[in-house]
N, C-alpha and C positions, 0 to 999 in steps of 0.2 A: 516356633511358627509362627506367633502370633507378631514376634519386632522383623520374620521376610515379608509379611504383609507390612507390615509397618513401614520398612525400606523401602520397599518395591512401588507403596505410592506416595511418599516420596519422592523416590526417584522419577515417575511420571510424571508428578507434579512438577518436579523442576526443570523437568524435559517441556512439557507443555509452557511452563513459563519463558523458557527462553525460546522456543518456537516464536510465541506472541513479541519478543521483542524485537525477533529477525522479521516478520513477516509486516507488525503495522506498518513499520515505516516504510517500508518498499507501497502500501494498499494505500496510505496516504500523498505519494507522491505519483501512484495509478490514479486518486479519485480527482486532485487539483491538477493533470493535466487531461480531465476528461468531463469534467465541474461544469460548469455553470459559474463566472468569474462572481454571479451575485449571489451563490449557494458557497462558496470559497470565504467571499470577503464582506463576515459577519462575525460580530463578535464572540455568538457563539453558533456555528457550524454543526452542521447534523454530519453524524458520522458514515450513512449510505448514501450513493448518488440517489439522487430525485429526477435527473432533468442530465442528460450524456448531451456536448454540445465536443464535435470532430472538429469546430473549427479554426482550433488553435492548429491541431497536427495537419489538416488543410495547408495553412498559412507556411507552416514549416517546409511541407513536400515542395507545396509552387516557389518557395524565396529562391533553391537550388544553391541551399546554404550548406549543404549534406557532404560532408567529408567522404572523397573514397575509401571502398575497403581496401588493406593494404595487401600490396601483392607480393 
């Protein structure tokens, strides 16, 4: 009984670590694309976004350099 509990704890801990390793890089990309440059380009950037900036995405959509969807 005790070994089953330990195995399940280790299993779910491993799953949680794998999920973190997969989600954190996606979050960092999201953060870089929506954060103010002064927050990102520091020696010790914060983990959470405090100021959102949509100017980057506005420039991307206005540039017209988006690829058309495949037909």
